[in-house]
N, C-alpha and C positions, 0 to 999 in steps of 0.2 A: 421537062420544065416548060418548053415552048408550047406543047400541046395543052398544058394546064392553063396557061395564059390565054390561048385561043378559045378554050372552052369558057373561060371566065368572061371574055369579051362577047362571045355568042350569047351567053345567058343574059348579059346586060342588055344587048340589042333586042333579044327576044322579049325581055320583060317590058321594054318600051313599046314594042308592037302590040303585045297582048293588052297592055294598059290602054292603048289607044282604041282597040277594037271591042273589048268586052264590056260587061256591065260593071258597076262600081264594086259589088261584092265579089264577083269573079276576079276582077282585077286585084283586089286586096288579098285574096287567098293565094293567087298565083305569085303575087309579090313576096309574100311570106315564105313560100316554098323556094323561090329563087334565092332569097336571102340566106336560107338555111344551106342551100347548095353552095352558095358563095363562101359562107363561113367554113364549110368543110374543105373547100378548095384552098382557102387561105391557110388552114391548118396544115394541109399537105405541103404547101409552099414553104411554111416556116420550118417544118421537119427537114425538108430537102436542103434548105439553106444551112441549117445547123450541121447536117451530115457532110455537106461539101466543105464547110469551114474546118471540121475536125479532120477530114481526109487530106485537106490541102491548107495546113496552117500557115505556110509561107506566103500564101496568097492574101492572108488577112493582114491588114495594115495595123500593126501593134506598135504603139509608142511606149517603150520600156524606159524606166528611170534608172540611171546608172547608180550603183551602190557598191559598197565594200562589205564583205561578209567574213565571219570568223567561225570556223568549225569548232564545236565544243568537244572537249576531252576532259575526263575526270582528273583532278589534281589535289594535292594537299593544300589546305587553306588555313592560315593562322589568324586567330582572333587575339588582339593585343590591346593594351592601353599604353599610350605614349605620355611621357612626362620628362621633366628636366631634373638633373641631379648634379652633384659635385663630388669630385674625387677627394678622399681623405686618407691620411696615413694612420694605420693602426698604432704606430709608434712615432708620434710627432711631439716630442717632450721638451719642455722648457726646464732646464736643469738649474736648480738654485742651491745656495750654500746652506749647510746645516749648522754652522757656527758663525759668530761674528769675528771680525778682525781685519787686518790689512792683507791684501793680495800680495803674496811674495813672489809667485811665479805663475806664468800661463804656458802650458805645454802644448795646447792644441791650436790649430789654425782652421779657418773656415775652408770647407771643402775636403777636409781630412777625414779619412775613414778611421773609425775607432771601434774597439772591442768593448763588450760589456764589462764594466768595472775599471776601465782605463782611466787614469788620473788626467783631468783636463786642466785643472788649476790648483795651486797650493796657497792656503792662507797661512800667514806667519804663525809658526808653532814652536818658536824657540823656547818659550817659557815652559811649555808642556814637555818638550824634550828634556830640559834640565830636571824637571820634576820626575820624569820617568827614570833618568839615570840615578837620581838620588834614591828613589823608591827601590830600584833594583839592588843598590848597595845595601840598603836596610834589610831587604828581603833575604839577601845572602847571609847576613848576620843572624837574622831570626831563624832562618832555616838551619843554620849550623847549631844554634842553641837548641832548637827543637830536636834535632837528631841526637844530640848528646843526652837530653832529658829522656828521650825515648829509650835509648840504650840503658840508661840508669834504671828507668822504671821497669824495663824488661828483666833487669837483674835484681829487682826488688830493692833498689837503692833510691833514696829520696822519697818525696811525697807525691801523691797523685795530683795535688793542686799545682805543684811546680810543672809537672808534665802537661797538664791541661792548659796552664797559662802560656807555656811556650808554644803549644799547638795553636791556641787562639791567636796569639800575636803573629804567627807565621801566616795563617789563613787570612787574617785581616789585612796584612800587607799585600798578599797576593790579589785580594779584591781591589785594593787601592791601585795596584799596578794595572790591573785589568781595566779599571775605570779610566785611568790616564791614557791607556792605549786606545780605548774607544773614543775619548775626547780628541786624541791626536788624529784618529782616522776621520773624524768629523771635519777636520781642517782641510781634508782633501776633497775637492769637487770632482766626482766621478761620473762617467757615462752610465746611465741606468740600463741602456740597451745598446746593442751593436747598431751602427749606422754611420751617418755622415754628419759632420759638424756643419750646420746650416748657418749658425750665427754665434759670435763670441761677444758677450756684453760686458766683460770685465777687463781691466788693465792693471798691470803691476803698479802697486802703490795706492790703489783705491781701497776705501773702506767698504766692507760688505757685511751684510747682516742676514740672518736666516730668512728665507723666503724671497730674497732679492734674486732676479734672474741673472744667471751667469753665462749660459750657453744653451743653444737649441740643438738637440740631436734628432735627426730625421732618418727613418729607415724606409726607403722607397721600394724595398723588396716586398713589403707587406702593405698593400693598398686596398681600399674598398671604396665603393660608391654609395652615397646616401641620397635618398630621394623621398618625396612625399607623394602619395597616391590618393586620389579621391575616395571617399568612403563608399561611393557607389560600387566599387570593386572589392569591398572588404571580404566578400565570400568567394571571390574568384582568384585573388592573388595568394599564393602559398609558397613556402620555402621549397626550392627545387625547380620552380618555374624557369624556363629558358628566358634569357635576357640578351638583347642586342644593344650594345653600348656604342654610340657614335660620338667620337671626340673630334670636334671641328679642327682643332689645331693639328692633330695627328693625321687627319684625312683618312681614317680607317675605322672599321667596325670591329668591336671586340665581343665575342660570344662568351657569356658567363651564365651564372645561375643566381637566383635569389637565395641568400643565406640567412636572412632574418626578416621577419614580418612583425611589426609592432602591433600591440593590442589596443593601445590608447588612440582615441580619435581626438585630434586637436579641436578645441571648442570654437576657435575663430576661423581657421581655414577649412575645417571639416575634412581633414586628410589624416592618414596614418603613415608612419615611417617604414621604409624598407632599407635593407642593406644588400649590396652585391659584392662578393669577393672578386677582386680583379687579379688576373695573372700579371706577371712582371713584364713590363715594356720599358725599354731604356729611357724614352722621352716622356713617359707618363709621370706627371707631377701632382702633388696635392693642390687642391683648390681649382683644378681645371674643371670647366663646366662640360656637361655631357647631355646628350639627348638619348633617352633609353626607351626601348620597346619591351614591355613585359608580356610575353606570350603565354596566355593562360588557357588557351584551348586550340587544338589542332584538329581540323576536320579532314578525314581521309576520303578520297574519291569524291570530292565536292565538285559541283558544277558552278563555274565562276565566269562572270561576264563583266565587261567594262561598265562602270556605273553610269556613264553617259548614254549607254544604249538602252537603259531602263527609263521609260517615260511614265508620267502620271496622266491617266485618262479616266475621267469620271470616277475618281476615287480608287482606281485600280492601277497596279504596276504592270506595265506591258512591255514586251519586246516584239520585234518583227522577225519572223523566221523565213528564210528563203526556201521555197517549196517548188518542186518540179511540177509543171502542168503541160504534159505533152512535150513539145519541143521548146516551150517557153518556161519562164520562171516567174512565179508570183510571190508577193509578200503576204504572209499570214500572221495575223495578230495572235499573240499568245500571252495569257495572263500568268504572272509569276508571283512568287512570294520571296521577299528579300530577307535572308537570315542574318546577314551581317555585311558591313561595308568597311573595307580596310584597303589603304593604298590605291584608292580609286577603282577598286574591284569589288564586286558584289557577289556574295554567295546566294544562289537562288534555287528554288524548287519549282517544278513545272516545265523544265526542259530536260532533255536526255542527251547523252553523249552521241556525237555524230551529226547532230543538227547544226545548221548554219544560221547564225543570227546576223542581222544587219547592224553594222557598227558605224558606217558612214553613209549619209543620205537617207536616214530614217525620218528626218523631219518632213512632215507633210504626207507621209505614206498613208495609204488606206488599205484596209483588208481586201485582198484579192487583186491589188494593183500589180501590173507587169513590171518586173525589175530586170536589170541587166548587171549581174555581179562582175 
């Protein structure tokens, strides 16, 4: 290196001496020749400097920016739509009376568990009971008469008219008794399903009429969640899709499946309804609000990066990758394509497993800049 510099100095001195002694043309020619030799020497100097820098990188003063990196590995990545829903009971029934009258007795209490068909309250049926007793007595008489006429008719005694008349009277009375018993049954207010008494609306001595609410029976073992989903996902959401239901009051997530997808699009909200069958949980109640994630696509072996590591640059999505450069590490710009963004994570193409991306300190980085992970 020193000899090259000595040669360069000698050439420079010589050029000055020659210029001072020779003619103008000779001086110009020799000057051009010396310049060419100087340029060749400068090229040799540059090559040697680069070789020395590569052989002794620790001697080069490199200011590296400190960053944090994440090594990429393939993973499952779920695409979902998030919305709000409400818990509903499949059997949340307001029980009403089937006949009018005065409430004679209330047998159920709020919070009581009842079976299907269990009597909850009784409407005064004393007049109907008297009619039933009277009808039963008449039916016994008519049945006796019918049996006698039947025996006589089988023995060819008496007329057919007498036999048919007795049979008609008996059957008519049986129908009357059946009607009275049905009317009597309508005076009983019964639980239509098994469940728990959530409310009692009647008291003894009150008048009640058909359609008036008497009690609410609730079955919390059979719950569902209803929600509305934007029509933008009408081709994505299907029965059987996995659903993660978050109930704030319970502070837990419930994994379930879509059991029903509505076909009608609401003209105002531009949404369609879905239902999710919920498993039994002791503290799960109707009308609880919930946040649900409906997972409609799962990508296997996807490359996923934090969304904040993806930058917009000149209309392109880029990330910086940490790349070894001798004993140093440099940042390399990599253009990527984002396929989906969920939970602050982005599924991208353009990167491969094993690469390390810059997740902290990427602001202001330039391609080829030295970094310190």
